[in-house]
C-alpha positions as CSV (number, residue, x, y, z in Angstrom):
1,X,81.4,172.8,138.2
2,X,81.0,171.8,141.5
3,X,84.8,170.5,142.7
4,X,85.1,169.5,145.7
5,X,82.7,167.9,148.3
6,X,81.3,169.5,151.4
7,X,84.2,169.4,153.8
8,X,88.0,170.2,152.5
9,X,90.6,170.1,155.3
10,X,92.2,173.4,154.5
11,X,88.6,175.5,154.8
12,X,87.9,173.6,158.0
13,X,91.1,174.8,159.6
14,X,91.3,178.5,158.0
15,X,87.7,179.4,157.9
16,X,86.4,181.3,155.1
17,X,88.7,184.5,155.3
18,X,88.6,188.1,154.1
19,X,85.5,187.5,151.6
20,X,85.9,190.5,148.6
21,X,82.7,192.1,147.5
22,X,81.6,191.3,143.3
23,X,82.8,193.5,141.1
24,X,81.0,196.7,141.2
25,X,80.5,197.6,137.5
26,X,82.8,198.2,134.6
27,X,86.8,198.5,135.2
28,X,90.2,198.4,133.4
29,X,93.7,197.0,134.1
30,X,96.9,195.7,132.1
31,X,96.2,191.9,133.2
32,X,92.7,190.2,134.2
33,X,92.9,187.1,135.7
34,X,90.1,184.6,136.1
35,X,90.6,182.5,139.3
36,X,91.2,183.4,142.4
37,X,93.0,180.1,143.7
38,X,96.4,179.2,144.4
39,X,97.2,179.8,140.7
40,X,95.7,183.3,140.1
41,X,97.5,184.3,143.4
42,X,100.7,183.5,142.6
43,X,100.2,185.3,138.7
44,X,99.2,188.3,140.4
45,X,102.1,188.6,142.7
46,X,104.5,188.0,140.2
47,X,102.7,190.8,137.6
48,X,102.0,193.0,140.1
49,X,105.6,192.9,141.6
50,X,106.4,193.8,137.9
51,X,104.4,197.6,138.5
52,X,101.5,196.3,136.2
53,X,97.6,196.4,137.0
54,X,95.9,193.5,138.4
55,X,91.7,192.7,138.7
56,X,91.2,188.4,139.8
57,X,87.9,187.7,139.3
58,X,86.4,184.6,140.5
59,X,82.7,183.1,140.3
60,X,83.4,181.5,143.8
61,X,85.0,183.1,146.8
62,X,88.8,183.3,146.9
63,X,90.5,179.6,148.0
64,X,87.0,178.1,147.4
65,X,87.6,175.6,144.2
66,X,90.4,173.3,144.2
67,X,92.8,175.4,146.3
68,X,91.0,173.9,149.4
69,X,90.9,170.3,148.5
70,X,94.9,170.2,147.4
71,X,96.8,168.3,149.7
72,X,100.0,170.4,148.9
73,X,102.7,168.2,148.3
74,X,105.5,170.5,146.8
75,X,108.1,168.3,144.7
76,X,109.5,168.2,141.5
77,X,108.5,164.7,140.4
78,X,106.0,164.5,138.2
79,X,103.5,161.7,137.7
80,X,104.7,160.3,135.0
81,X,108.8,159.0,135.8
82,X,111.4,161.0,133.9
83,X,112.4,157.6,132.0
84,X,109.0,157.5,130.7
85,X,108.8,161.4,129.3
86,X,112.2,161.2,127.7
87,X,110.6,158.5,125.5
88,X,107.3,160.8,125.3
89,X,108.8,163.8,124.7
90,X,112.7,163.6,124.0
91,X,115.6,163.9,126.7
92,X,115.6,168.1,126.5
93,X,111.7,168.5,126.5
94,X,111.3,166.2,129.6
95,X,114.6,167.1,131.4
96,X,113.4,170.8,131.2
97,X,110.3,170.0,132.6
98,X,111.8,168.4,135.3
99,X,114.3,171.1,136.2
100,X,111.4,173.7,135.7
101,X,109.6,171.6,139.0
102,X,112.5,171.4,141.0
103,X,113.1,175.3,140.4
104,X,109.6,176.1,141.2
105,X,109.9,174.2,144.7
106,X,112.6,176.6,145.1
107,X,110.5,179.0,144.0
108,X,107.5,178.8,146.6
109,X,110.8,178.3,149.4
110,X,111.4,182.1,148.4
111,X,108.0,183.4,148.8
112,X,107.4,181.5,152.1
113,X,111.4,183.3,153.0
114,X,109.4,186.7,152.2
115,X,105.8,186.3,153.5
116,X,106.8,184.4,156.6
117,X,107.4,180.2,156.5
118,X,105.3,180.1,159.8
119,X,102.3,182.1,158.4
120,X,101.7,180.2,155.4
121,X,102.7,177.1,157.4
122,X,105.6,176.2,154.9
123,X,107.8,173.2,155.7
124,X,111.0,171.9,153.5
125,X,110.8,167.9,153.6
126,X,112.2,165.1,152.1
127,X,110.6,163.1,149.2
128,X,110.5,159.1,149.2
129,X,109.2,157.6,146.2
130,X,108.7,153.8,147.3
131,X,108.5,150.5,144.7
132,X,105.5,149.3,146.0
133,X,106.1,145.9,144.3
134,X,109.7,144.0,144.1
135,X,109.2,144.0,140.3
136,X,109.7,148.3,140.3
137,X,112.7,148.3,141.7
138,X,114.5,147.7,138.7
139,X,112.6,150.8,137.0
140,X,114.0,153.0,140.3
141,X,117.2,152.4,139.5
142,X,116.5,153.3,135.9
143,X,115.1,156.2,137.2
144,X,117.7,157.4,139.5
145,X,120.2,156.9,136.7
146,X,118.1,159.0,134.8
147,X,117.9,162.1,137.0
148,X,121.3,161.5,138.0
149,X,122.1,162.5,134.0
150,X,120.1,164.8,134.2
151,X,121.7,167.0,137.5
152,X,118.8,166.1,139.5
153,X,118.8,165.6,143.1
154,X,117.9,162.1,143.9
155,X,119.5,158.7,145.6
156,X,118.1,155.3,145.3
157,X,117.7,153.1,148.6
158,X,117.6,149.6,148.9
159,X,115.1,148.1,151.1
160,X,117.2,147.6,154.3
161,X,118.3,151.9,153.9
162,X,114.0,152.7,153.5
163,X,113.5,150.8,157.0
164,X,116.5,152.3,158.5
165,X,115.1,155.7,157.5
166,X,111.9,155.5,158.1
167,X,110.9,151.9,159.7
168,X,108.8,150.5,156.5
169,X,109.1,147.6,154.8
170,X,109.5,148.2,150.7
171,X,111.8,146.4,148.4
172,X,113.5,149.9,147.5
173,X,112.8,153.6,147.3
174,X,113.9,157.6,145.1
175,X,114.9,159.2,147.8
176,X,115.5,163.4,147.5
177,X,115.6,166.7,150.3
178,X,114.1,168.6,147.5
179,X,110.5,168.6,148.8
180,X,108.1,170.6,150.8
181,X,104.7,171.3,152.1
182,X,102.2,174.4,152.2
183,X,98.9,175.6,153.6
184,X,97.5,176.1,150.1
185,X,94.9,178.2,151.3
186,X,97.3,180.7,153.5
187,X,99.6,180.7,150.8
188,X,96.8,182.1,148.8
189,X,95.7,184.5,151.1
190,X,98.8,186.1,151.7
191,X,99.9,186.5,148.4
192,X,96.6,187.8,147.9
193,X,97.2,190.6,151.3
194,X,100.3,191.6,149.6
195,X,99.1,192.5,146.5
196,X,96.6,194.7,148.1
197,X,99.5,196.9,148.7
198,X,100.5,197.2,144.8
199,X,98.5,197.9,141.8
200,X,95.6,195.1,142.7
201,X,91.7,194.7,142.7
202,X,90.3,191.3,143.7
203,X,86.6,190.3,143.2
204,X,84.5,187.2,144.0
205,X,81.1,186.2,143.3
206,X,82.2,187.1,139.5
207,X,81.6,185.0,136.5
208,X,83.7,185.5,133.6
209,X,81.0,185.1,130.5
210,X,82.9,185.6,127.1
211,X,85.6,187.4,125.9
212,X,85.8,190.0,122.7
213,X,89.0,190.9,121.0
214,X,90.1,194.7,120.3
215,X,92.6,196.1,118.3
216,X,94.1,197.7,121.7
217,X,91.9,195.8,124.4
218,X,90.3,192.3,125.3
219,X,87.0,192.8,126.8
220,X,85.8,190.6,129.0
221,X,82.2,190.6,129.9
222,X,81.1,189.1,133.3
223,X,77.7,188.9,135.2
224,X,78.7,192.4,136.8
225,X,79.9,194.4,134.1
226,X,82.7,194.4,131.3
227,X,86.3,194.4,132.3
228,X,88.8,196.0,129.5
229,X,92.7,194.2,130.2
230,X,95.7,194.7,127.6
231,X,96.1,190.7,128.7
232,X,93.5,188.4,129.9
233,X,95.1,185.1,132.1
234,X,92.9,182.2,132.6
235,X,93.7,180.2,135.6
236,X,90.7,178.7,136.7
237,X,91.9,175.0,137.7
238,X,90.5,172.6,135.7
239,X,87.0,175.0,134.8
240,X,89.6,176.4,132.6
241,X,88.9,174.0,129.5
242,X,85.4,176.0,128.4
243,X,87.3,178.5,127.7
244,X,89.7,176.5,125.1
245,X,88.6,175.4,121.7
246,X,89.5,171.9,122.8
247,X,89.8,169.8,125.7
248,X,93.3,169.2,126.7
249,X,93.0,166.9,129.5
250,X,91.1,163.9,131.3
251,X,89.2,164.8,134.8
252,X,89.8,162.3,137.6
253,X,88.2,162.1,141.5
254,X,91.1,162.1,144.0
255,X,90.4,161.7,147.6
256,X,92.1,162.2,151.0
257,X,91.6,162.2,155.0
258,X,93.6,163.6,157.6
259,X,93.3,162.1,161.2
260,X,93.2,164.0,164.6
261,X,96.5,165.3,166.2
262,X,98.7,161.8,166.7
263,X,100.8,161.8,169.8
264,X,103.9,161.0,168.2
265,X,105.7,160.6,164.7
266,X,109.2,159.0,166.0
267,X,110.5,156.6,163.5
268,X,109.0,158.9,160.4
269,X,112.3,160.8,159.4
270,X,112.1,164.3,158.7
271,X,108.2,163.9,158.8
272,X,109.2,163.0,154.9
273,X,106.5,163.0,151.7
274,X,105.6,159.7,151.0
275,X,104.6,158.3,147.8
276,X,104.9,155.0,145.7
277,X,105.0,153.2,142.2
278,X,101.5,152.3,142.3
279,X,98.7,153.1,139.8
280,X,97.0,155.1,141.1
281,X,99.3,155.9,144.2
282,X,98.8,157.2,147.7
283,X,100.9,159.4,149.5
284,X,101.1,161.1,153.1
285,X,102.2,163.8,154.5
286,X,101.6,165.7,158.3
287,X,100.8,169.1,158.9
288,X,101.8,171.9,161.6
289,X,99.0,170.3,164.2
290,X,100.8,167.1,164.0
291,X,98.2,165.5,161.9
292,X,98.5,162.7,159.5
293,X,97.1,163.2,156.2
294,X,96.9,161.0,153.2
295,X,95.3,161.0,149.7
296,X,95.0,158.5,146.7
297,X,92.5,156.4,145.5
298,X,92.1,158.0,142.2
299,X,89.1,157.2,139.8
300,X,87.8,158.8,136.7
301,X,85.2,161.5,137.1
302,X,81.8,161.0,136.5
303,X,79.7,163.5,138.2
304,X,79.9,165.3,142.0
305,X,77.4,163.5,143.4
306,X,78.6,160.1,143.1
307,X,82.0,161.5,143.4
308,X,80.9,162.4,147.3
309,X,78.9,159.5,148.1
310,X,82.4,157.3,148.0
311,X,83.8,159.5,150.3
312,X,83.0,157.1,153.7
313,X,84.3,154.0,152.0
314,X,87.3,155.2,150.2
315,X,88.0,157.7,153.7
316,X,88.5,153.7,155.1
317,X,90.7,152.5,152.8
318,X,93.2,155.1,153.1
319,X,93.1,154.8,156.9
320,X,93.7,151.4,156.4
321,X,96.4,152.0,154.3
322,X,98.1,154.4,156.6
323,X,97.6,152.6,159.6
324,X,99.6,149.6,157.9
325,X,102.3,152.0,157.0
326,X,102.6,152.7,160.1
327,X,101.2,150.3,162.4
328,X,102.5,152.1,165.6
329,X,100.9,155.5,165.5
330,X,97.3,155.4,166.9
331,X,95.4,157.0,164.1
332,X,91.6,158.5,164.4
333,X,90.2,159.9,161.6
334,X,89.3,163.5,161.7
335,X,88.0,164.9,158.1
336,X,87.6,163.0,155.1
337,X,87.1,165.0,151.7
338,X,87.4,164.7,147.4
339,X,88.4,166.9,145.0
340,X,88.2,166.9,141.1
341,X,91.5,167.1,139.4
342,X,92.8,166.9,135.6
343,X,95.4,164.8,134.2
344,X,96.6,165.5,130.8
345,X,98.2,162.9,128.4
346,X,102.0,163.3,129.1
347,X,101.7,164.9,133.0
348,X,102.3,168.1,132.0
349,X,100.8,171.3,132.5
350,X,99.6,173.5,129.7
351,X,101.1,176.9,130.4
352,X,100.8,180.0,127.8
353,X,99.1,181.1,124.7
354,X,96.3,178.6,122.3
355,X,97.5,178.9,119.1
356,X,93.7,179.1,117.6
357,X,93.2,182.3,120.0
358,X,94.1,185.3,120.8
359,X,97.9,185.4,121.9
360,X,96.7,187.9,124.2
361,X,94.6,185.6,126.4
362,X,97.0,183.4,128.1
363,X,96.2,179.9,130.5
364,X,98.1,178.5,133.4
365,X,96.6,174.8,133.9
366,X,98.4,173.3,136.0
367,X,97.2,169.8,135.5
368,X,98.8,166.7,137.4
369,X,99.8,166.1,140.6
370,X,102.1,169.0,141.0
371,X,99.5,171.5,140.7
372,X,100.8,174.2,143.1
373,X,104.5,173.9,141.4
374,X,103.2,174.2,137.9
375,X,101.1,177.4,139.0
376,X,104.7,178.6,140.4
377,X,106.4,177.7,136.8
378,X,103.2,179.5,135.2
379,X,103.9,183.0,137.2
380,X,107.1,183.2,135.6
381,X,106.5,182.0,132.0
382,X,102.8,184.2,132.1
383,X,104.8,187.4,133.5
384,X,107.6,186.8,130.9
385,X,105.2,186.9,127.7
386,X,103.5,189.8,128.9
387,X,106.3,192.3,129.4
388,X,108.1,191.1,126.6
389,X,110.7,189.3,128.0
390,X,111.5,185.5,126.9
391,X,111.9,182.7,129.3
392,X,114.1,179.4,129.5
393,X,110.7,177.6,130.0
394,X,108.0,178.8,127.4
395,X,107.9,176.1,125.2
396,X,108.4,173.3,127.5
397,X,104.5,173.6,128.9
398,X,103.2,175.4,125.6
399,X,100.3,173.8,123.8
400,X,102.3,173.5,120.6
401,X,103.9,170.2,122.2
402,X,103.5,166.8,120.7
403,X,100.2,165.2,122.6
């Protein structure tokens, strides 16, 4: 599947980088990971830290799938509000999902400390969730109370508080300091570079074709050779569903635009992340070189050609929205792009084994708006499963939950 339009920002900013060779022939390892994006990188890093030998393969070059199109807002909030998730999944699972995402933000922050925050363009940020309409205020107040009961960091702001904080006119908002931003391309590449110091191999332009289960190993056939592994992790993003016996998500197209560097961001306190209660919603962040990045205008995915044809028109809408939010900041568009993302019925990721497949095959399906955070959680959960250790969130995102 063509997952992005031709000009995703992170590839334009960083280039292709090191291009690993294709698989040279048959190989063997403890764990084979299918997918060389941010999910595969995080999982490979966690597994190799335990001393396991890991091979990563991708039908493209690393970082050229959905990772290159991610807007990389790091938030503990899930697209489904906690109040709604409690009604759908019950208080225990819903609260666990939110707490897991909070821990996921902290996991990325720890990695930034190890790899170098500047190297991967990581910044801690506040997160402002705006009420798009006055009638949404009461729902935000209930959400704030639910999060406080769950001991999650959250503060309700009145319209006056919002105006004082960022100079925006909104009837209310939720505020948290437990958020951040990152360059997903640089984070992925830094993790793979660290992997090179361990029992790690990575091959591009190598496509997984099928998997056969043996008594001791799984054998994955590729278009370049066969790989024997004790475990296989499918971290191929929204292309992972071809490895599953059933569809578990719906595909959507999302759009993003980044401006030329702006002269001043005065009034934008802490350069916080901004998103809104409208559905579909818009979201904004800044970049290290003082650009404004805005995304949204999601719609049902039909095919890559139609998605890409809508980029110019949709980018104009995004720019207009950013200018209306910050009329005093002159903005000139630089790049616009589109990507395909998946969404599950309840907004949660699917992490772990599928009950109808071999239990040595693991999935990291970070569907929804929290993809990078879900990938950080998947790295912990899957690594624990592979080495035979329980994990507190192994049931939270399982395929066995009600859906």
